C-alpha positions in Angstrom: 91.4 36.8 141.3 91.8 40.5 140.5 90.7 40.6 136.9 90.3 44.3 136.8 94.0 45.2 137.2 95.6 43.1 134.5 92.7 43.2 132.1 92.4 46.9 132.3 96.0 47.8 132.7 96.8 46.3 129.3 94.1 44.2 127.6 95.3 41.6 125.2 94.5 42.7 121.7 95.4 40.2 119.1 93.2 37.4 117.8 94.8 34.0 117.1 95.4 33.0 113.5 92.7 30.9 112.1 95.2 29.8 109.4 98.3 28.6 111.2 100.3 31.5 109.6 104.1 30.8 110.1 104.8 34.4 109.5 104.2 37.5 111.7 101.9 37.6 114.7 102.4 39.8 117.8 102.8 37.9 121.0 100.5 38.0 124.0 103.5 37.5 126.3 103.9 41.3 126.5 100.6 41.4 128.4 102.0 39.2 131.2 105.2 41.3 131.3 103.3 44.6 131.6 100.9 43.1 134.2 103.9 42.0 136.3 105.5 45.4 135.9 102.4 47.0 137.2 102.2 44.7 140.2 98.9 43.3 139.0 99.6 39.5 138.9 96.6 37.4 139.3 96.6 34.4 141.7 95.0 31.1 140.5 91.3 30.7 141.1 90.4 27.6 143.1 87.2 25.7 142.8 84.1 26.0 140.6 82.7 28.9 142.7 85.9 30.9 142.3 86.0 30.3 138.6 82.4 31.3 138.3 83.0 34.5 140.3 86.0 35.4 138.2 84.0 34.8 135.0 81.1 37.0 136.1 83.5 39.8 137.1 85.2 39.6 133.7 81.8 39.9 132.0 80.7 42.8 134.2 83.9 44.8 134.0 85.3 44.0 130.5 82.2 43.1 128.4 79.1 44.8 129.7 81.1 47.9 130.8 82.6 48.1 127.3 79.2 48.3 125.7 78.0 44.8 124.9 74.2 44.8 125.5 72.7 41.6 124.0 71.4 39.7 127.0 71.7 36.3 125.3 75.3 37.0 124.4 76.1 38.2 127.9 74.5 35.1 129.4 76.5 32.8 127.1 79.7 34.6 128.1 78.8 34.1 131.8 78.2 30.3 131.3 80.9 29.3 128.8 83.9 27.9 130.7 86.8 29.7 129.0 89.2 27.9 131.4 88.4 24.6 129.6 89.7 26.1 126.3 93.2 27.2 127.5 96.2 25.1 128.5 96.6 24.2 132.2 99.5 26.7 132.6 97.2 29.5 131.5 94.1 28.7 133.6 95.0 31.3 136.2 94.5 33.9 133.5 91.4 32.4 131.8 89.1 35.2 133.0 91.2 38.1 132.2 90.3 40.1 129.1 93.4 39.0 127.2 94.5 36.7 124.5 96.3 33.6 125.8 98.6 31.2 124.0 97.1 27.8 123.1 100.0 26.2 121.2 101.2 26.2 117.6 102.1 29.9 118.1 98.4 30.8 118.3 96.2 32.4 120.9 92.6 32.4 122.1 90.8 35.7 121.6 90.2 38.2 124.3 86.6 37.7 125.7 85.5 41.2 124.7 86.4 40.5 121.1 84.5 37.3 121.1 81.4 38.9 122.7 81.5 42.0 120.4 81.7 39.9 117.2 79.0 37.5 118.5 76.6 40.4 119.3 77.2 42.0 115.9 76.0 39.0 113.9 72.7 39.0 115.9 72.6 35.2 116.6 69.1 33.6 116.5 68.0 30.2 117.7 67.3 29.0 114.2 70.6 30.2 112.7 73.2 28.0 111.1 76.6 29.7 111.6 79.9 29.3 109.8 83.0 30.2 111.8 86.4 30.6 110.1 89.1 29.8 112.6 88.2 27.3 115.3 91.4 27.9 117.4 90.7 26.5 120.8 87.0 26.2 120.2 86.0 29.0 122.6 84.2 31.2 120.0 82.2 28.1 118.8 81.3 27.3 122.4 80.0 30.8 123.0 77.9 30.6 119.8 76.5 27.1 120.6 73.6 27.9 123.0 72.6 30.9 120.8 72.1 29.2 117.5 70.9 25.9 115.9 74.2 24.7 114.5 77.8 26.0 114.3 80.2 24.8 111.5 83.8 25.7 112.3 86.9 25.3 110.3 90.6 25.4 111.4 93.6 25.1 109.1 96.1 24.0 111.8 95.4 20.3 112.1 96.6 19.8 115.7 94.5 22.8 116.9 91.5 21.7 114.9 91.6 18.2 116.4 92.2 19.4 119.9 89.3 21.9 119.7 87.0 19.3 118.3 87.8 16.9 121.2 87.2 19.6 123.8 83.9 20.6 122.3 82.8 17.0 122.2 83.9 16.4 125.8 82.0 19.4 127.0 78.9 18.3 125.0 78.6 21.1 122.5 76.7 18.7 120.3 75.6 21.3 117.8 79.1 22.3 116.9 80.6 20.6 113.8 84.3 21.0 113.3 86.7 20.2 110.5 90.3 20.9 109.4 90.6 22.9 106.2 91.3 26.2 104.5 88.5 28.6 105.6 89.0 30.7 102.5 86.9 28.1 100.7 84.2 28.0 103.3 82.1 24.8 103.8 80.0 24.5 100.6 78.5 21.1 101.6 76.5 22.8 104.4 75.9 26.2 102.7 74.1 28.5 102.7 74.6 29.9 106.2 72.5 32.5 108.1 75.6 34.0 109.7 79.4 33.9 109.1 82.0 35.0 111.6 85.7 35.3 110.5 88.5 35.6 113.0 91.5 36.3 110.7 92.0 39.0 108.2 92.0 38.6 104.4 92.8 41.5 102.1 89.4 41.3 100.5 86.2 39.3 101.4 86.6 35.8 100.0 84.2 35.1 97.2 83.3 31.7 98.5 82.1 33.1 101.8 80.0 35.8 100.1 78.4 33.0 98.0 77.7 30.8 101.0 76.0 33.6 103.0 72.2 33.3 102.8 70.1 36.1 101.5 69.4 38.4 104.4 72.3 36.9 106.3 75.1 38.7 108.2 78.9 38.3 108.1 81.5 39.9 110.4 85.0 40.0 109.1 88.2 42.0 109.5 89.4 43.2 106.1 92.5 45.1 105.1 96.3 45.2 105.1 98.5 43.4 107.6 98.5 46.1 110.2 95.6 48.3 109.1 92.2 46.6 109.1 88.6 47.5 109.6 86.0 45.2 111.2 83.1 45.1 108.7 79.5 43.9 109.2 78.2 42.6 105.9 74.6 42.1 105.1 73.4 40.2 102.0 70.6 42.0 100.1 69.4 41.1 96.6 72.5 39.0 96.2 74.9 41.8 97.0 76.9 42.5 100.1 76.1 45.8 101.9 79.1 46.9 104.0 79.0 48.7 107.3 82.3 49.8 108.9 82.4 49.0 112.6 85.7 49.7 114.3 89.5 49.7 113.4 91.0 46.4 114.4 94.1 44.3 114.3 93.8 40.5 113.5 96.4 38.1 112.1 96.2 37.5 108.4 94.2 34.8 106.8 96.8 32.5 105.2 96.3 29.6 102.8 94.8 30.7 99.5 94.0 34.2 100.9 97.6 35.0 101.7 98.9 33.8 98.4 96.8 36.4 96.7 97.7 39.3 99.0 98.9 42.3 97.0 99.9 44.8 99.7 102.7 43.8 102.1 104.3 46.0 104.8 107.9 47.1 104.4 109.7 46.2 107.6 112.6 48.5 106.5 110.3 51.5 106.7 108.3 51.4 109.9 105.7 54.2 110.4 102.4 54.9 112.0 99.1 55.6 110.3 96.9 58.6 111.3 99.3 59.8 114.0 97.7 63.3 113.9 94.2 61.8 114.3 92.8 63.7 111.3 91.2 60.7 109.7 88.0 59.2 111.2 86.4 55.9 110.6 82.7 55.9 109.8 80.1 58.2 111.2 81.0 57.8 114.9 84.2 59.8 114.6 86.5 57.1 116.0 90.1 57.7 114.9 91.1 55.4 112.0 94.3 53.3 112.2 94.2 52.9 116.0 93.0 49.6 117.3 91.1 48.4 120.4 90.3 51.9 121.6 89.1 52.3 125.2 87.9 55.6 126.6 89.4 57.4 123.6 87.7 60.1 121.6 88.7 62.3 118.6 88.5 66.0 119.5 88.2 68.9 117.0 89.8 72.1 118.3 91.6 75.2 117.0 94.5 74.5 119.4 95.4 71.1 118.0 99.2 71.0 117.5 98.8 69.3 114.1 95.8 69.8 111.9 92.4 70.3 113.5 92.1 67.2 115.7 93.8 65.3 118.5 93.0 62.2 120.6 91.8 62.5 124.2 91.9 59.7 126.8 89.7 60.2 129.9 89.4 57.9 132.9 87.8 58.4 136.3 88.1 54.9 137.6 91.6 53.8 138.8 92.8 50.7 136.9 90.3 50.9 134.1 91.6 50.4 130.6 92.1 53.7 128.6 94.3 53.2 125.6 94.8 52.4 121.9 97.4 50.6 120.0 98.9 50.1 116.5 101.1 47.4 115.1 103.7 47.6 112.5 106.4 45.6 110.8 110.1 46.3 111.5 113.3 44.4 110.8 116.1 44.9 113.3 118.6 43.9 110.6 117.5 46.9 108.5 116.5 49.4 111.1 118.7 49.7 114.1 116.8 52.6 115.7 113.6 54.6 115.5 112.6 58.1 116.5 109.3 58.3 118.4 107.8 61.8 118.9 104.5 63.3 119.9 102.7 66.3 121.4 100.8 65.9 124.6 98.8 67.7 127.3 97.6 66.6 130.7 94.9 67.5 133.2 94.8 66.2 136.8 96.6 62.9 135.9 97.2 60.7 138.9 98.4 57.1 139.3 95.8 54.3 139.2 95.5 51.4 141.6 99.3 51.2 141.9 101.9 53.9 141.5 103.2 52.4 138.2 99.9 53.0 136.5 100.7 56.3 134.7 100.3 57.4 131.1 103.1 56.5 128.7 103.8 55.7 125.1 105.4 52.2 124.8 106.9 50.2 122.0 107.1 46.4 122.4 109.3 44.4 120.0 108.8 40.8 118.9 111.1 38.3 117.2 110.6 35.9 114.3 109.4 33.2 116.6 107.0 35.6 118.3 109.1 36.0 121.5 109.0 39.2 123.4 112.3 41.1 123.0 111.5 44.0 125.3 109.7 47.3 125.7 110.8 50.9 125.4 108.8 53.7 126.9 108.4 57.4 126.5 107.0 58.9 129.7 105.4 58.5 132.2 103.6 61.8 132.9 101.4 63.1 135.7 99.8 66.3 136.9 98.5 69.1 134.8 100.6 70.6 132.0 100.1 72.5 128.7 100.9 71.1 125.2 104.5 70.0 125.0 106.6 68.0 122.6 108.5 64.8 123.5 111.0 62.9 121.4 112.9 59.7 122.1 115.4 57.7 120.2 114.8 54.0 120.6 117.2 51.2 119.8 115.7 48.3 117.8 116.7 44.7 118.8 118.4 43.1 115.9 116.1 40.1 116.1 112.9 42.3 115.9 110.5 41.5 113.1 107.4 43.5 114.3 106.2 45.7 117.1 103.3 47.4 118.9 103.0 51.1 119.8 100.6 51.6 122.8 99.3 55.0 123.9 97.0 56.0 126.7 96.5 56.4 130.5 96.9 52.6 131.3 95.0 52.6 134.5 95.8 56.2 135.6 93.0 58.7 136.2 92.7 62.1 134.6 92.8 63.4 131.1 95.5 63.0 128.5 95.5 64.6 125.0 97.9 63.3 122.3 98.6 64.6 118.8 101.2 64.2 116.1 102.4 60.8 117.2 105.2 59.9 114.7 107.6 57.0 114.3 110.4 56.9 111.7 113.7 55.2 111.3 116.5 57.1 113.0 119.7 58.1 111.2 122.3 55.4 111.6 
């Protein structure tokens, strides 16, 4: 199984909803479409040895290479059978770094996301961990050998029961699962040494803050529907100390959390945040607003077409992921077209492992039932060229309810600079 091609050509970015949200979620189906477009379809693995080989390749190429260092976490990723937590129809893709559908309009998280969040809470053998959002049970299974006990909550009853059965069948005996609203935590078993939240509330739920033990750690994506930051919270003297980690994009926490949400996106006014890359997140200088960044850096230079900064994507290994994305709400009944524009510069850009792997800016649209409605692209580009401006008018499918913009090299090698990436409704 060639995990490098699909996983790196367009890694799957969105975490499943821990809350059964009947509203907006971006589909993972676009990943399969792009993979097929790039000629990177993965054949099914056969036998235990093939599955183990595929799992180890995934860990080496998509987890270790992306910066995860904790040896215990890496070992758990190597030994946890992700294929047991996906439907049979998806097992051929189980060891790609992508989200996969698991039913009820939900998905299993990309392995890198699972490994990164697990590493950040620093799991210890004596820890009791609360997980909000069981999903398929995969995150709980990864945590199981690293800690004393895992308490996991899922709001979608069918998913919760299915995950509990899988965890029991696979003998993860220290995982305790229930169906309920994770916004309330699990007070009967509090306090917890660590808490991991896999859906995004607008603010940290008070119940979770209360149920975190003094000295404990919580990792949670917080923010608006399409603009969130992954925070690491530490409890000191009864207060939560926040550390910004990376921009991220999770589905919203529903239930009580969604009922209290104050800021909602306007699907009649689609736009992008930080398209000129002037805003950085935290002290590491990563561009704010852009999610799941791979081989991307924010450059300060006097020749930036807009402001003082631009984004640079650099890749020397054909097929390796090198991109960023941003989601947004859009209603095709209100917006029949959008104008996409940007400034770009290239240096020694060449195709990746297949001729189709070239830099581009793509918009993928999704419907109310999370079906993929198609992709529109600006590009591709190759070679060496100075700063230039590109603009494209894009028709919006009338059934569209949300979309993703993706930018980057997408498996190509070379250097691509981008600035002033803008999206706005086109004149009717």
